[in-house]
Residue, then its C-alpha position, 0 to 999 in steps of 0.5 A: m121278867l120280860n126285858r127289852r132284849t127279849l122284845r127286840i128278839k121277838a120283833m126280829q123273829a117276826i121281821y125275819a118271818y115277814m121277809q121270808a113270806e115276802g119272798s114267797d109272795y113274790l114267787l106266788a105272783l109269778d105263779q099267778i102269771a104262769d097260770d094266766f098264760a097256761p094252755d086252756l085244756n078244756s078249750m075246743e080251740v087249738q092253743d098256741r103254746k109258743l105264743l102263750e109261753g112268750k107272753k108269760q115270759i114277757a109278763q114275768l119279766l115286767f113283774k120282776e122289773w116292777f118288783d125291783t123298782r116299784q115302778f111299772e112303765t113299759e112300751e108293751t102294748d099287749k093288753e093281755i100281758i099288761d092286765a096279767v102284770n097288774r093283777a100280779i102286782v095287786y095280788y102280791q101287794n095284798l099278800v104282803k099286807k096280809d103277812y105284815k099284819h099277820y106277823g105283827n099280830q103273831m109277834l104280840n100274841a107270842v109275848e102275850r102267851i108268855y103271860d098265859h104260860y105264867l098263869a098256867t104254871l101257877q095254876i098247877l098248884e090249884v090242880i094239885v090241890n084239886l087232886i088232893e081233895e079228890e083223894e080225900e073224898k075217895k078216902e072217906k068212902r073207903f072201908t080200909a085205911a088208905k096207903g101213902p103219905d097224908v098229903k092233906r097237910f099241903l092244903e094248909n100251906r099258907v102260900v098256896q091258900r093265899l094265892l088260890s084265894n087271891k082276887s087278882y089270881q082268880q080274875h086273871i085265870i077267868r079273863r084269860s080262860i086259863s085251863w089245863g083241860s085234857d092235859i091235866s092227866e100229865i099233872r096227875l101223873v107227876y103228882k102221883n109218881i113224883l111229888k108224892e114220892d119226893e123226899a123234900f115233900l114227904t119231909y114237909l108233910s111230916l112237920p108237926q107245925p110248918t112255919a111260914e118259911d117252910d110253906f114258902e120253901i116247899v112251894k119253891h121246891i115244887f116249882k124249881n125241882i119238879i114243875f120246871k124240870e120234869k121231862n114229861l111236863q117240859s115236853l108238854f110245855e114245848e108243845q104248848d109254846l114253840n118258843w118255850v126254850e126261850n120263854k122258860a127263863i121269863v116264866k120261871s122268873l115271874v113264878n119265883k117272884t110271885i110265890k115270894i110275894f105271896s109268902e110275905e105277910s102284908e095288910e094289903e092283898p098282893v096282886l099278880l105281876d105284869l109281864s114287865a115293870n112298864w108293860e104298856d110302854d114296852k108293848a108300844f116299843f116293840e110294836e113300833l120297832y116292828h112296824q117302822t123297821i118294815q115301813d122304812d126298809e128301803k131307806y135302811e137298805a140304802l144306808i147299809a149299802a152305802s156303808v158297806k162299800n167293800w161288800d155286796v149288800e146282797r151277800v150280807a146275811l139276811l139276819d144281819k141285815i135285819i139286825l142292822k135295820m132294827a138298830l138304825c130304826e131304834m136309833h132314829i125313832f127312840r130318842s130316849i135310848p142311848v146309841k151305845v145301848t142300842i149298839n150293844e143290844y144288837i151285838e148281843i142279839s147277833k151273838l145269839y142268833s147269827t153267824p160267828k163273825s156277825k158280832q164284829f160285822v154288826n159292831g163295825v157297821l153300826d159304830k161307823m153309821a151311828q157316828e156319821l148319822t149323828t154328825k149329820g143330825d139324822i140321829r137326835k137324842s134327848g133326855r136319858g138318850l144323851i147318856d154316853n152318846k158322844 
């Protein structure tokens, strides 16, 4: 199932994308200034190209100074230059606001799509059942006996019946508009060329009276050894989800736990799993982590610069800086999370996503900063956050 490390990674990816976009927005603002002072090729008047080039360079220099200091105070009196800089500032700020919202929404949608993929993967059983029923209808209209295994036995599988008739499953499928659409042809090929020739499936179909355990094991086998391994299906999943390599383990875990639940006899009707044990809390956690890390970027940049005195902060890899800033943000605003938990989580993330030396760098910087900020009282923990927080 989804855990908070995955959510931290999703937030990190969104922050990285936002910061990359921020750099592009800066260049676009400079381009706008260049456009403001480009010669008017349609004008009947002679254009003073040197004057225009000079104004452009002054305006771009003033914008760069504003970008570095976020202050715009100048002795420049040329109204055309001042107006161009102000327009560039507003243009840049609007682009940044748009990107900030966009990547925040994209981050949330990326996680929500994991749940959609979980539902769509379960729905493959429904597609297989429909394909079997189609075949049975065609058999009734044939004048000659059909060749191949008697697959209609699979329609009696108790796990499949329990899942497909389940209200929770049906409601989720409808509410989230889950459908394989034109991609059903890929499942049809897998069913025809792989499942119907699979030894374990054929053995199951030949059983006189399959037990509940037999029903569970064959469904487990179909997901484990066919759906999550078949090359064409994996390629299709990657097309549907650019982060499938990362998300596959989560979807697989959710599916395995679901079929286990639906294989157990119970008086109460089972329900589908949520993304995590406390999805609303986890959702609030990683949304706040994204927003606060970006909003307090300057504060964390200054803290990092003060801590890595022997380094030029500009030389620190962007991903390492994002990891450090997120860790500092988490230490500050999530009082129930122990400092050691936060440090260990971001060390692990740096090992997965950053440079080979990032682990030691992140560990050293965070350990030092955590001690200093805790001593100053800037980091305050309560409840469970006090565990091992010494």
